[in-house]
C-alpha positions, 0 to 999 in steps of 0.5 A, a space after each residue: 522530452 524524457 529521452 535523454 540518456 543523461 540521468 542529470 538531464 532527466 532529473 532536471 526535466 522532471 524536477 519542473 513538475 510539482 507532483 511525484 514523477 519517475 522515469 524507468 527503462 526496460 533492459 533490452 537484455 533482461 526485459 526488466 525495468 530499472 529506475 533512471 530518475 526521480 524528481 524532488 517531489 517523489 523523493 520527499 513523498 516516498 522517503 526514497 533517495 534517487 541515488 539509492 534506486 537508480 539502475 537497481 532491479 525492482 526486486 531490490 527496492 520493493 517486496 517480491 509481490 509488489 516488484 512483480 506487480 510493478 514490472 507487469 504494469 510497466 510492461 503493459 504500458 509499453 505494450 498498450 502505448 496509451 497512458 495507463 492509470 491505476 491505484 496501488 499500495 507500496 511499502 516504502 521507507 516512510 511506510 505503506 502508502 496508497 497511490 494513484 499512478 499514471 504511466 506514459 510510454 516513451 520510445 527513445 531515439 535509440 529504440 529503448 522503451 521507457 515509462 514516465 510515471 506521475 503519482 498522487 498520494 492518498 492523504 486520507 484512509 477511511 475506515 471500512 465495514 471490516 474495521 467497524 465489525 472488528 471494533 464491535 467484536 472487541 467491545 463485546 468480548 472485552 465487556 464479556 471478559 470484564 463481567 466474568 473477571 468481576 465474578 472471579 474477584 467476588 469469589 476470591 474476595 468471599 474466600 479471603 473473608 472466609 464467607 465460603 463454607 468448607 463444604 462448598 469449596 470444591 464446587 466453588 473452585 469448579 465454578 471459578 475454573 469455569 469462569 477462568 476458561 470463559 475469560 480465556 476463550 474471550 481473549 482468544 476471540 479478541 486475538 483472532 479478531 485482531 489477527 484476522 483484521 491485521 491480515 486483511 489490512 496487510 493484504 489489501 491493495 489498490 490494484 485497480 486499472 481503469 476503475 473510472 468509478 473510483 479513480 480521481 480526475 487527472 490533475 492539471 499537471 498530469 494533463 499538461 504532462 500528457 500533452 507534453 508526451 503527445 507533443 514529443 511523440 514521434 508516432 504523432 509527427 507526419 514525416 514527408 517523403 
């Protein structure tokens, strides 16, 4: 199973599964992996149409860093042979999504190396400690800025009402300038907090292999697929002379 060179046959085989399934093959010339087929569930959850990625290099589909990481994972699966399970984040047409992926190695009758992958999308993203710290900073600096702005408004209102003697105007303007600088400093802190958190969020990925503490238990469909892969694995068949 999953060894046919007919892309239509591969599509029919993986469409039997309800979770996202894909098939990729390593080019014997370049050593690079290319997708051969996606099932309907994979198309729906990723927003990627099968015809848009079939036989295209990974770097034409994913950002360079992600393409390189995917290539290395697929190569590792071929080298190790047993199923490879890990978490990853991918930039897709429907946005950045976190997945738990399982790869199976398949050797075709022509000696071509393939990986058959199944993936489970994380449906919930939990706020972590960095988010909480960032929101606390935003609350502090925004409250501080609001208080300073109230003082500036009071000074301007007093000036507008003629309540500030001419002799005090110079000192009042200096104080007003100091208040404005404080607000500007708080705004810079807010921007820095937002920039740092966004950068950290963009850099975070679930690039974990063999993390049994955080990995979810394989679904029944994944177990069934593993059994199917073992059933059709030529290395498991005893050939009598």
